[in-house]
Every structure is written in structure tokens, then in C-alpha cells.
All heavy atoms as TSV, in Angstrom:
chain	resi	resn	atom	element	x	y	z
A	1	MET	N	N	-34.875	1.077	0.027
A	1	MET	CA	C	-33.674	1.022	-0.792
A	1	MET	C	C	-33.264	-0.445	-0.927
A	1	MET	O	O	-33.181	-1.163	0.055
A	1	MET	CB	C	-32.575	1.839	-0.124
A	1	MET	CG	C	-31.345	1.980	-0.961
A	1	MET	SD	S	-29.989	2.923	-0.205
A	1	MET	CE	C	-30.779	4.359	0.413
A	2	SER	N	N	-33.006	-0.879	-2.122
A	2	SER	CA	C	-32.671	-2.282	-2.350
A	2	SER	C	C	-31.235	-2.596	-1.919
A	2	SER	O	O	-30.387	-1.719	-1.849
A	2	SER	CB	C	-32.843	-2.634	-3.824
A	2	SER	OG	O	-31.806	-2.069	-4.581
A	3	LYS	N	N	-30.989	-3.874	-1.656
A	3	LYS	CA	C	-29.640	-4.310	-1.287
A	3	LYS	C	C	-28.660	-4.066	-2.427
A	3	LYS	O	O	-27.522	-3.687	-2.207
A	3	LYS	CB	C	-29.630	-5.788	-0.921
A	3	LYS	CG	C	-30.255	-6.093	0.392
A	3	LYS	CD	C	-30.140	-7.568	0.695
A	3	LYS	CE	C	-30.751	-7.901	2.023
A	3	LYS	NZ	N	-30.629	-9.329	2.326
A	4	LEU	N	N	-29.101	-4.294	-3.673
A	4	LEU	CA	C	-28.227	-4.084	-4.829
A	4	LEU	C	C	-27.812	-2.621	-4.924
A	4	LEU	O	O	-26.648	-2.316	-5.153
A	4	LEU	CB	C	-28.927	-4.522	-6.112
A	4	LEU	CG	C	-28.132	-4.349	-7.407
A	4	LEU	CD1	C	-26.827	-5.134	-7.330
A	4	LEU	CD2	C	-28.958	-4.789	-8.595
A	5	TYR	N	N	-28.757	-1.696	-4.723
A	5	TYR	CA	C	-28.432	-0.267	-4.768
A	5	TYR	C	C	-27.426	0.087	-3.685
A	5	TYR	O	O	-26.450	0.784	-3.937
A	5	TYR	CB	C	-29.696	0.582	-4.611
A	5	TYR	CG	C	-29.393	2.048	-4.530
A	5	TYR	CD1	C	-29.143	2.779	-5.687
A	5	TYR	CD2	C	-29.308	2.691	-3.301
A	5	TYR	CE1	C	-28.830	4.121	-5.621
A	5	TYR	CE2	C	-29.001	4.040	-3.228
A	5	TYR	CZ	C	-28.766	4.746	-4.393
A	5	TYR	OH	O	-28.454	6.075	-4.322
A	6	ARG	N	N	-27.630	-0.397	-2.481
A	6	ARG	CA	C	-26.701	-0.093	-1.378
A	6	ARG	C	C	-25.323	-0.650	-1.674
A	6	ARG	O	O	-24.319	-0.006	-1.403
A	6	ARG	CB	C	-27.247	-0.649	-0.067
A	6	ARG	CG	C	-28.387	0.149	0.488
A	6	ARG	CD	C	-28.678	-0.238	1.919
A	6	ARG	NE	N	-28.908	-1.651	2.099
A	6	ARG	CZ	C	-30.105	-2.214	2.233
A	6	ARG	NH1	N	-31.184	-1.482	2.194
A	6	ARG	NH2	N	-30.212	-3.507	2.413
A	7	HIS	N	N	-25.248	-1.853	-2.237
A	7	HIS	CA	C	-23.958	-2.469	-2.565
A	7	HIS	C	C	-23.238	-1.646	-3.630
A	7	HIS	O	O	-22.051	-1.351	-3.499
A	7	HIS	CB	C	-24.154	-3.908	-3.039
A	7	HIS	CG	C	-22.891	-4.575	-3.434
A	7	HIS	ND1	N	-21.950	-4.970	-2.506
A	7	HIS	CD2	C	-22.389	-4.884	-4.644
A	7	HIS	CE1	C	-20.923	-5.508	-3.142
A	7	HIS	NE2	N	-21.168	-5.470	-4.437
A	8	ARG	N	N	-23.926	-1.268	-4.698
A	8	ARG	CA	C	-23.303	-0.470	-5.759
A	8	ARG	C	C	-22.887	0.890	-5.232
A	8	ARG	O	O	-21.832	1.389	-5.579
A	8	ARG	CB	C	-24.255	-0.314	-6.940
A	8	ARG	CG	C	-24.362	-1.540	-7.768
A	8	ARG	CD	C	-25.177	-1.301	-8.990
A	8	ARG	NE	N	-25.235	-2.508	-9.790
A	8	ARG	CZ	C	-26.126	-2.721	-10.715
A	8	ARG	NH1	N	-27.046	-1.825	-10.972
A	8	ARG	NH2	N	-26.117	-3.834	-11.397
A	9	SER	N	N	-23.726	1.487	-4.414
A	9	SER	CA	C	-23.412	2.799	-3.853
A	9	SER	C	C	-22.149	2.718	-3.002
A	9	SER	O	O	-21.270	3.573	-3.088
A	9	SER	CB	C	-24.590	3.292	-3.014
A	9	SER	OG	O	-24.283	4.516	-2.415
A	10	ARG	N	N	-22.018	1.699	-2.181
A	10	ARG	CA	C	-20.837	1.511	-1.339
A	10	ARG	C	C	-19.600	1.292	-2.197
A	10	ARG	O	O	-18.521	1.792	-1.909
A	10	ARG	CB	C	-21.064	0.314	-0.414
A	10	ARG	CG	C	-20.046	0.177	0.675
A	10	ARG	CD	C	-20.387	-0.937	1.655
A	10	ARG	NE	N	-21.740	-0.883	2.118
A	10	ARG	CZ	C	-22.608	-1.912	2.047
A	10	ARG	NH1	N	-22.234	-3.057	1.528
A	10	ARG	NH2	N	-23.826	-1.788	2.493
A	11	SER	N	N	-19.755	0.543	-3.294
A	11	SER	CA	C	-18.641	0.270	-4.202
A	11	SER	C	C	-18.131	1.552	-4.842
A	11	SER	O	O	-16.931	1.780	-4.926
A	11	SER	CB	C	-19.076	-0.699	-5.299
A	11	SER	OG	O	-19.550	-1.885	-4.746
A	12	VAL	N	N	-19.040	2.395	-5.304
A	12	VAL	CA	C	-18.668	3.661	-5.944
A	12	VAL	C	C	-17.987	4.573	-4.935
A	12	VAL	O	O	-16.974	5.198	-5.236
A	12	VAL	CB	C	-19.901	4.342	-6.567
A	12	VAL	CG1	C	-19.588	5.765	-6.987
A	12	VAL	CG2	C	-20.401	3.538	-7.750
A	13	ARG	N	N	-18.502	4.647	-3.723
A	13	ARG	CA	C	-17.885	5.496	-2.694
A	13	ARG	C	C	-16.497	4.998	-2.348
A	13	ARG	O	O	-15.573	5.788	-2.179
A	13	ARG	CB	C	-18.762	5.534	-1.438
A	13	ARG	CG	C	-19.995	6.375	-1.575
A	13	ARG	CD	C	-20.659	6.612	-0.233
A	13	ARG	NE	N	-20.847	5.408	0.551
A	13	ARG	CZ	C	-21.980	4.725	0.622
A	13	ARG	NH1	N	-23.020	5.109	-0.061
A	13	ARG	NH2	N	-22.069	3.654	1.376
A	14	SER	N	N	-16.323	3.702	-2.239
A	14	SER	CA	C	-15.010	3.145	-1.894
A	14	SER	C	C	-13.970	3.429	-2.959
A	14	SER	O	O	-12.814	3.705	-2.660
A	14	SER	CB	C	-15.109	1.628	-1.695
A	14	SER	OG	O	-15.953	1.327	-0.631
A	15	ALA	N	N	-14.372	3.361	-4.217
A	15	ALA	CA	C	-13.436	3.546	-5.323
A	15	ALA	C	C	-13.157	5.012	-5.628
A	15	ALA	O	O	-12.273	5.320	-6.418
A	15	ALA	CB	C	-13.971	2.861	-6.573
A	16	ASN	N	N	-13.911	5.916	-5.008
A	16	ASN	CA	C	-13.774	7.340	-5.294
A	16	ASN	C	C	-13.708	8.133	-3.990
A	16	ASN	O	O	-14.728	8.610	-3.491
A	16	ASN	CB	C	-14.955	7.815	-6.145
A	16	ASN	CG	C	-14.937	7.183	-7.498
A	16	ASN	OD1	O	-14.226	7.623	-8.382
A	16	ASN	ND2	N	-15.696	6.107	-7.664
A	17	PRO	N	N	-12.506	8.260	-3.415
A	17	PRO	CA	C	-12.386	8.955	-2.134
A	17	PRO	C	C	-12.818	10.417	-2.216
A	17	PRO	O	O	-13.136	11.025	-1.206
A	17	PRO	CB	C	-10.897	8.839	-1.799
A	17	PRO	CG	C	-10.224	8.601	-3.106
A	17	PRO	CD	C	-11.215	7.841	-3.937
A	18	ASP	N	N	-12.858	10.956	-3.412
A	18	ASP	CA	C	-13.281	12.345	-3.628
A	18	ASP	C	C	-14.625	12.389	-4.358
A	18	ASP	O	O	-14.865	13.257	-5.189
A	18	ASP	CB	C	-12.215	13.091	-4.431
A	18	ASP	CG	C	-11.850	12.392	-5.731
A	18	ASP	OD1	O	-12.246	11.216	-5.917
A	18	ASP	OD2	O	-11.180	13.004	-6.567
A	19	LEU	N	N	-15.523	11.478	-4.000
A	19	LEU	CA	C	-16.796	11.328	-4.702
A	19	LEU	C	C	-17.600	12.621	-4.752
A	19	LEU	O	O	-18.133	12.990	-5.801
A	19	LEU	CB	C	-17.626	10.220	-4.067
A	19	LEU	CG	C	-18.982	9.957	-4.715
A	19	LEU	CD1	C	-18.803	9.514	-6.153
A	19	LEU	CD2	C	-19.764	8.938	-3.917
A	20	VAL	N	N	-17.697	13.330	-3.660
A	20	VAL	CA	C	-18.484	14.568	-3.623
A	20	VAL	C	C	-17.934	15.587	-4.622
A	20	VAL	O	O	-18.689	16.201	-5.381
A	20	VAL	CB	C	-18.522	15.158	-2.202
A	20	VAL	CG1	C	-19.191	16.506	-2.191
A	20	VAL	CG2	C	-19.213	14.190	-1.256
A	21	GLU	N	N	-16.624	15.741	-4.656
A	21	GLU	CA	C	-16.000	16.675	-5.595
A	21	GLU	C	C	-16.225	16.228	-7.039
A	21	GLU	O	O	-16.502	17.049	-7.918
A	21	GLU	CB	C	-14.514	16.809	-5.303
A	21	GLU	CG	C	-13.774	17.783	-6.180
A	21	GLU	CD	C	-14.173	19.233	-5.953
A	21	GLU	OE1	O	-14.825	19.527	-4.941
A	21	GLU	OE2	O	-13.833	20.071	-6.803
A	22	ARG	N	N	-16.112	14.931	-7.294
A	22	ARG	CA	C	-16.333	14.417	-8.644
A	22	ARG	C	C	-17.773	14.682	-9.095
A	22	ARG	O	O	-18.010	15.065	-10.232
A	22	ARG	CB	C	-16.036	12.920	-8.716
A	22	ARG	CG	C	-14.554	12.607	-8.671
A	22	ARG	CD	C	-14.355	11.103	-8.613
A	22	ARG	NE	N	-12.974	10.752	-8.422
A	22	ARG	CZ	C	-12.180	10.286	-9.372
A	22	ARG	NH1	N	-12.632	10.103	-10.581
A	22	ARG	NH2	N	-10.932	9.987	-9.113
A	23	GLN	N	N	-18.722	14.478	-8.208
A	23	GLN	CA	C	-20.114	14.727	-8.561
A	23	GLN	C	C	-20.372	16.217	-8.754
A	23	GLN	O	O	-21.063	16.600	-9.688
A	23	GLN	CB	C	-21.040	14.166	-7.488
A	23	GLN	CG	C	-21.063	12.655	-7.496
A	23	GLN	CD	C	-21.890	12.092	-6.383
A	23	GLN	OE1	O	-22.019	12.687	-5.317
A	23	GLN	NE2	N	-22.449	10.917	-6.611
A	24	ARG	N	N	-19.817	17.028	-7.901
A	24	ARG	CA	C	-20.017	18.469	-7.986
A	24	ARG	C	C	-19.484	19.023	-9.300
A	24	ARG	O	O	-20.102	19.874	-9.927
A	24	ARG	CB	C	-19.346	19.170	-6.806
A	24	ARG	CG	C	-19.608	20.666	-6.724
A	24	ARG	CD	C	-18.963	21.282	-5.505
A	24	ARG	NE	N	-17.530	21.347	-5.569
A	24	ARG	CZ	C	-16.840	22.239	-6.281
A	24	ARG	NH1	N	-17.451	23.137	-6.988
A	24	ARG	NH2	N	-15.528	22.219	-6.273
A	25	ARG	N	N	-18.329	18.504	-9.745
A	25	ARG	CA	C	-17.675	19.005	-10.959
A	25	ARG	C	C	-17.967	18.150	-12.195
A	25	ARG	O	O	-17.412	18.381	-13.254
A	25	ARG	CB	C	-16.168	19.074	-10.725
A	25	ARG	CG	C	-15.804	20.090	-9.634
A	25	ARG	CD	C	-14.339	20.135	-9.324
A	25	ARG	NE	N	-13.512	20.250	-10.510
A	25	ARG	CZ	C	-12.216	19.956	-10.550
A	25	ARG	NH1	N	-11.605	19.535	-9.461
A	25	ARG	NH2	N	-11.529	20.087	-11.660
A	26	ASN	N	N	-18.837	17.136	-12.034
A	26	ASN	CA	C	-19.211	16.246	-13.135
A	26	ASN	C	C	-17.979	15.574	-13.754
A	26	ASN	O	O	-17.814	15.517	-14.975
A	26	ASN	CB	C	-20.012	16.992	-14.199
A	26	ASN	CG	C	-20.769	16.053	-15.100
A	26	ASN	OD1	O	-21.134	14.965	-14.687
A	26	ASN	ND2	N	-20.984	16.461	-16.336
A	27	LEU	N	N	-17.115	15.042	-12.899
A	27	LEU	CA	C	-15.885	14.365	-13.320
A	27	LEU	C	C	-16.139	12.862	-13.433
A	27	LEU	O	O	-17.048	12.332	-12.788
A	27	LEU	CB	C	-14.768	14.619	-12.300
A	27	LEU	CG	C	-14.382	16.080	-12.106
A	27	LEU	CD1	C	-13.437	16.228	-10.925
A	27	LEU	CD2	C	-13.771	16.640	-13.369
A	28	PRO	N	N	-15.336	12.152	-14.211
A	28	PRO	CA	C	-15.531	10.699	-14.341
A	28	PRO	C	C	-15.187	9.978	-13.031
A	28	PRO	O	O	-14.373	10.462	-12.237
A	28	PRO	CB	C	-14.551	10.308	-15.444
A	28	PRO	CG	C	-13.516	11.380	-15.442
A	28	PRO	CD	C	-14.225	12.638	-15.019
A	29	LEU	N	N	-15.827	8.847	-12.821
A	29	LEU	CA	C	-15.596	8.046	-11.619
A	29	LEU	C	C	-14.541	6.986	-11.870
A	29	LEU	O	O	-14.401	6.488	-12.991
A	29	LEU	CB	C	-16.895	7.359	-11.185
A	29	LEU	CG	C	-18.048	8.274	-10.813
A	29	LEU	CD1	C	-19.277	7.436	-10.489
A	29	LEU	CD2	C	-17.685	9.176	-9.660
A	30	ASN	N	N	-13.801	6.630	-10.811
A	30	ASN	CA	C	-12.887	5.492	-10.881
A	30	ASN	C	C	-13.716	4.221	-10.993
A	30	ASN	O	O	-14.720	4.082	-10.301
A	30	ASN	CB	C	-12.068	5.362	-9.589
A	30	ASN	CG	C	-10.970	6.356	-9.471
A	30	ASN	OD1	O	-10.399	6.775	-10.452
A	30	ASN	ND2	N	-10.668	6.743	-8.250
A	31	PRO	N	N	-13.295	3.272	-11.799
A	31	PRO	CA	C	-13.965	1.971	-11.773
A	31	PRO	C	C	-13.543	1.229	-10.508
A	31	PRO	O	O	-12.427	1.394	-10.025
A	31	PRO	CB	C	-13.433	1.273	-13.024
A	31	PRO	CG	C	-12.119	1.928	-13.288
A	31	PRO	CD	C	-12.238	3.343	-12.794
A	32	TYR	N	N	-14.448	0.456	-9.936
A	32	TYR	CA	C	-14.087	-0.317	-8.749
A	32	TYR	C	C	-13.618	-1.701	-9.155
A	32	TYR	O	O	-13.912	-2.182	-10.238
A	32	TYR	CB	C	-15.233	-0.390	-7.750
A	32	TYR	CG	C	-16.540	-0.902	-8.306
A	32	TYR	CD1	C	-16.786	-2.261	-8.404
A	32	TYR	CD2	C	-17.531	-0.025	-8.713
A	32	TYR	CE1	C	-17.971	-2.739	-8.898
A	32	TYR	CE2	C	-18.728	-0.491	-9.209
A	32	TYR	CZ	C	-18.946	-1.844	-9.294
A	32	TYR	OH	O	-20.127	-2.312	-9.791
A	33	ASP	N	N	-12.851	-2.323	-8.292
A	33	ASP	CA	C	-12.292	-3.646	-8.531
A	33	ASP	C	C	-12.991	-4.639	-7.610
A	33	ASP	O	O	-12.695	-4.716	-6.415
A	33	ASP	CB	C	-10.786	-3.624	-8.271
A	33	ASP	CG	C	-10.119	-4.958	-8.510
A	33	ASP	OD1	O	-10.804	-5.915	-8.938
A	33	ASP	OD2	O	-8.909	-5.046	-8.268
A	34	ARG	N	N	-13.931	-5.377	-8.157
A	34	ARG	CA	C	-14.736	-6.307	-7.360
A	34	ARG	C	C	-13.872	-7.376	-6.669
A	34	ARG	O	O	-14.238	-7.908	-5.625
A	34	ARG	CB	C	-15.781	-6.968	-8.250
A	34	ARG	CG	C	-16.822	-7.715	-7.480
A	34	ARG	CD	C	-17.934	-8.195	-8.377
A	34	ARG	NE	N	-18.643	-7.128	-9.043
A	34	ARG	CZ	C	-19.639	-6.418	-8.501
A	34	ARG	NH1	N	-20.016	-6.666	-7.264
A	34	ARG	NH2	N	-20.244	-5.472	-9.186
A	35	GLU	N	N	-12.710	-7.677	-7.220
A	35	GLU	CA	C	-11.804	-8.675	-6.631
A	35	GLU	C	C	-11.313	-8.253	-5.244
A	35	GLU	O	O	-10.882	-9.098	-4.468
A	35	GLU	CB	C	-10.599	-8.898	-7.548
A	35	GLU	CG	C	-10.935	-9.481	-8.894
A	35	GLU	CD	C	-11.357	-10.934	-8.798
A	35	GLU	OE1	O	-10.756	-11.673	-8.004
A	35	GLU	OE2	O	-12.289	-11.317	-9.527
A	36	THR	N	N	-11.357	-6.967	-4.945
A	36	THR	CA	C	-10.839	-6.495	-3.656
A	36	THR	C	C	-11.936	-6.335	-2.601
A	36	THR	O	O	-11.648	-5.896	-1.496
A	36	THR	CB	C	-10.128	-5.135	-3.828
A	36	THR	OG1	O	-11.072	-4.151	-4.277
A	36	THR	CG2	C	-8.982	-5.236	-4.807
A	37	PHE	N	N	-13.170	-6.712	-2.911
A	37	PHE	CA	C	-14.269	-6.568	-1.951
A	37	PHE	C	C	-14.236	-7.673	-0.903
A	37	PHE	O	O	-14.033	-8.839	-1.223
A	37	PHE	CB	C	-15.616	-6.643	-2.655
A	37	PHE	CG	C	-15.939	-5.455	-3.524
A	37	PHE	CD1	C	-17.105	-5.439	-4.243
A	37	PHE	CD2	C	-15.100	-4.369	-3.620
A	37	PHE	CE1	C	-17.431	-4.360	-5.043
A	37	PHE	CE2	C	-15.409	-3.297	-4.417
A	37	PHE	CZ	C	-16.584	-3.293	-5.129
A	38	TYR	N	N	-14.467	-7.308	0.329
A	38	TYR	CA	C	-14.740	-8.251	1.416
A	38	TYR	C	C	-13.687	-9.332	1.598
A	38	TYR	O	O	-13.931	-10.509	1.404
A	38	TYR	CB	C	-16.110	-8.897	1.223
A	38	TYR	CG	C	-17.204	-7.885	1.067
A	38	TYR	CD1	C	-17.868	-7.744	-0.135
A	38	TYR	CD2	C	-17.527	-7.054	2.112
A	38	TYR	CE1	C	-18.863	-6.799	-0.289
A	38	TYR	CE2	C	-18.513	-6.095	1.973
A	38	TYR	CZ	C	-19.185	-5.975	0.773
A	38	TYR	OH	O	-20.151	-5.042	0.624
A	39	GLY	N	N	-12.527	-8.922	1.990
A	39	GLY	CA	C	-11.527	-9.910	2.330
A	39	GLY	C	C	-10.280	-9.817	1.474
A	39	GLY	O	O	-10.149	-8.947	0.634
A	40	GLY	N	N	-9.398	-10.711	1.716
A	40	GLY	CA	C	-8.134	-10.697	0.993
A	40	GLY	C	C	-7.123	-9.875	1.763
A	40	GLY	O	O	-6.929	-10.078	2.951
A	41	ASP	N	N	-6.511	-8.924	1.080
A	41	ASP	CA	C	-5.501	-8.098	1.739
A	41	ASP	C	C	-5.940	-6.636	1.743
A	41	ASP	O	O	-7.118	-6.333	1.626
A	41	ASP	CB	C	-4.141	-8.289	1.061
A	41	ASP	CG	C	-4.179	-7.975	-0.430
A	41	ASP	OD1	O	-5.139	-7.319	-0.889
A	41	ASP	OD2	O	-3.240	-8.368	-1.139
A	42	GLU	N	N	-4.973	-5.745	1.858
A	42	GLU	CA	C	-5.277	-4.319	1.992
A	42	GLU	C	C	-5.655	-3.629	0.680
A	42	GLU	O	O	-6.109	-2.492	0.686
A	42	GLU	CB	C	-4.097	-3.578	2.638
A	42	GLU	CG	C	-2.841	-3.506	1.799
A	42	GLU	CD	C	-1.978	-4.753	1.826
A	42	GLU	OE1	O	-2.272	-5.685	2.590
A	42	GLU	OE2	O	-1.010	-4.797	1.056
A	43	ARG	N	N	-5.479	-4.293	-0.447
A	43	ARG	CA	C	-5.816	-3.665	-1.730
A	43	ARG	C	C	-7.298	-3.270	-1.768
A	43	ARG	O	O	-8.148	-4.013	-1.321
A	43	ARG	CB	C	-5.535	-4.621	-2.892
A	43	ARG	CG	C	-4.075	-4.866	-3.132
A	43	ARG	CD	C	-3.817	-5.839	-4.274
A	43	ARG	NE	N	-4.570	-7.083	-4.083
A	43	ARG	CZ	C	-5.481	-7.549	-4.935
A	43	ARG	NH1	N	-5.763	-6.904	-6.037
A	43	ARG	NH2	N	-6.107	-8.682	-4.692
A	44	GLY	N	N	-7.553	-2.094	-2.321
A	44	GLY	CA	C	-8.921	-1.629	-2.490
A	44	GLY	C	C	-9.442	-0.769	-1.369
A	44	GLY	O	O	-10.548	-0.246	-1.457
A	45	TYR	N	N	-8.684	-0.606	-0.285
A	45	TYR	CA	C	-9.152	0.216	0.829
A	45	TYR	C	C	-8.678	1.659	0.715
A	45	TYR	O	O	-9.467	2.585	0.869
A	45	TYR	CB	C	-8.696	-0.374	2.170
A	45	TYR	CG	C	-9.447	-1.623	2.524
A	45	TYR	CD1	C	-8.897	-2.870	2.306
A	45	TYR	CD2	C	-10.725	-1.549	3.057
A	45	TYR	CE1	C	-9.587	-4.015	2.616
A	45	TYR	CE2	C	-11.437	-2.685	3.368
A	45	TYR	CZ	C	-10.859	-3.916	3.148
A	45	TYR	OH	O	-11.554	-5.042	3.447
A	46	ILE	N	N	-7.403	1.858	0.471
A	46	ILE	CA	C	-6.883	3.230	0.445
A	46	ILE	C	C	-6.050	3.522	-0.793
A	46	ILE	O	O	-5.377	4.543	-0.860
A	46	ILE	CB	C	-6.044	3.531	1.704
A	46	ILE	CG1	C	-4.857	2.576	1.783
A	46	ILE	CG2	C	-6.889	3.481	2.957
A	46	ILE	CD1	C	-3.847	2.948	2.835
A	47	ASP	N	N	-6.108	2.655	-1.785
A	47	ASP	CA	C	-5.235	2.848	-2.938
A	47	ASP	C	C	-5.939	3.377	-4.190
A	47	ASP	O	O	-5.324	3.484	-5.240
A	47	ASP	CB	C	-4.468	1.568	-3.258
A	47	ASP	CG	C	-5.359	0.371	-3.465
A	47	ASP	OD1	O	-6.555	0.458	-3.139
A	47	ASP	OD2	O	-4.871	-0.650	-3.934
A	48	TYR	N	N	-7.201	3.741	-4.088
A	48	TYR	CA	C	-7.870	4.358	-5.238
A	48	TYR	C	C	-7.446	5.825	-5.329
A	48	TYR	O	O	-7.445	6.537	-4.332
A	48	TYR	CB	C	-9.387	4.276	-5.105
A	48	TYR	CG	C	-9.930	2.899	-5.398
A	48	TYR	CD1	C	-10.334	2.053	-4.376
A	48	TYR	CD2	C	-10.045	2.454	-6.702
A	48	TYR	CE1	C	-10.838	0.795	-4.645
A	48	TYR	CE2	C	-10.553	1.187	-6.986
A	48	TYR	CZ	C	-10.948	0.373	-5.957
A	48	TYR	OH	O	-11.442	-0.864	-6.223
A	49	PRO	N	N	-7.085	6.272	-6.526
A	49	PRO	CA	C	-6.572	7.641	-6.657
A	49	PRO	C	C	-7.676	8.698	-6.669
A	49	PRO	O	O	-8.806	8.438	-7.070
A	49	PRO	CB	C	-5.859	7.606	-8.015
A	49	PRO	CG	C	-6.620	6.601	-8.803
A	49	PRO	CD	C	-7.036	5.545	-7.802
A	50	ARG	N	N	-7.306	9.877	-6.222
A	50	ARG	CA	C	-8.177	11.040	-6.373
A	50	ARG	C	C	-8.054	11.517	-7.813
A	50	ARG	O	O	-7.101	11.184	-8.508
A	50	ARG	CB	C	-7.752	12.160	-5.426
A	50	ARG	CG	C	-7.963	11.784	-3.979
A	50	ARG	CD	C	-7.604	12.957	-3.070
A	50	ARG	NE	N	-7.926	12.639	-1.711
A	50	ARG	CZ	C	-9.146	12.787	-1.174
A	50	ARG	NH1	N	-10.121	13.257	-1.902
A	50	ARG	NH2	N	-9.363	12.478	0.084
A	51	TYR	N	N	-9.010	12.326	-8.256
A	51	TYR	CA	C	-8.980	12.835	-9.623
A	51	TYR	C	C	-7.835	13.827	-9.781
A	51	TYR	O	O	-7.636	14.693	-8.932
A	51	TYR	CB	C	-10.305	13.512	-9.966
A	51	TYR	CG	C	-10.345	14.001	-11.391
A	51	TYR	CD1	C	-10.612	13.112	-12.419
A	51	TYR	CD2	C	-10.116	15.319	-11.705
A	51	TYR	CE1	C	-10.633	13.535	-13.739
A	51	TYR	CE2	C	-10.135	15.755	-13.013
A	51	TYR	CZ	C	-10.402	14.862	-14.023
A	51	TYR	OH	O	-10.416	15.292	-15.328
A	52	VAL	N	N	-7.093	13.687	-10.868
A	52	VAL	CA	C	-6.023	14.610	-11.199
A	52	VAL	C	C	-6.310	15.164	-12.587
A	52	VAL	O	O	-6.436	14.403	-13.548
A	52	VAL	CB	C	-4.638	13.904	-11.183
A	52	VAL	CG1	C	-3.560	14.860	-11.625
A	52	VAL	CG2	C	-4.344	13.343	-9.831
A	53	ASP	N	N	-6.420	16.468	-12.688
A	53	ASP	CA	C	-6.701	17.098	-13.964
A	53	ASP	C	C	-5.414	17.207	-14.757
A	53	ASP	O	O	-4.551	18.017	-14.454
A	53	ASP	CB	C	-7.315	18.481	-13.740
A	53	ASP	CG	C	-7.842	19.101	-15.013
A	53	ASP	OD1	O	-7.660	18.507	-16.109
A	53	ASP	OD2	O	-8.450	20.170	-14.937
A	54	THR	N	N	-5.284	16.371	-15.776
A	54	THR	CA	C	-4.065	16.343	-16.581
A	54	THR	C	C	-4.066	17.389	-17.687
A	54	THR	O	O	-3.058	17.568	-18.366
A	54	THR	CB	C	-3.859	14.956	-17.209
A	54	THR	OG1	O	-4.989	14.640	-18.005
A	54	THR	CG2	C	-3.651	13.914	-16.135
A	55	SER	N	N	-5.178	18.098	-17.853
A	55	SER	CA	C	-5.229	19.108	-18.911
A	55	SER	C	C	-4.650	20.448	-18.473
A	55	SER	O	O	-4.432	21.325	-19.297
A	55	SER	CB	C	-6.676	19.316	-19.372
A	55	SER	OG	O	-7.432	19.893	-18.334
A	56	VAL	N	N	-4.367	20.599	-17.191
A	56	VAL	CA	C	-3.790	21.838	-16.672
A	56	VAL	C	C	-2.293	21.844	-16.912
A	56	VAL	O	O	-1.598	20.911	-16.520
A	56	VAL	CB	C	-4.087	21.997	-15.165
A	56	VAL	CG1	C	-3.433	23.244	-14.620
A	56	VAL	CG2	C	-5.577	22.010	-14.918
A	57	ALA	N	N	-1.805	22.873	-17.553
A	57	ALA	CA	C	-0.355	22.988	-17.827
A	57	ALA	C	C	0.394	23.286	-16.530
A	57	ALA	O	O	-0.062	24.078	-15.708
A	57	ALA	CB	C	-0.083	24.067	-18.857
A	58	ALA	N	N	1.541	22.697	-16.377
A	58	ALA	CA	C	2.340	22.912	-15.161
A	58	ALA	C	C	3.088	24.218	-15.218
A	58	ALA	O	O	3.429	24.779	-16.186
A	58	ALA	CB	C	3.322	21.778	-14.986
């Protein structure tokens, strides 16, 4: 497995806390923010949202 693949895979997992559910249901992925990788502050660790289906009527 290449380093680039592992890096991208880690990025996608970090940006999508519900990755397994998104893949299972074929839902769109959150884009990741490269500015928050490896250092800085707490942004990018726990602030990516889970998928919310907005088409469901309340």
C-alpha cells in the first residue's frame, strides 16, 4: 500500500466520523480540510459533522 493511499485514506476517515454508514448507504463524503492536518489547534479532530438527511420531513 502506498504512502499516498494511506494518507488519503486517513484524511477521508478523519473527515467522516460515520464513514462506514456513508459507504453502506452510498452517501456523499465530507470534504477534508488539509489546513487542519498535523498540528495547529483542535480544529479538524472532532468537528466534522455526521450525515444529516435533509430530505426527511420533520
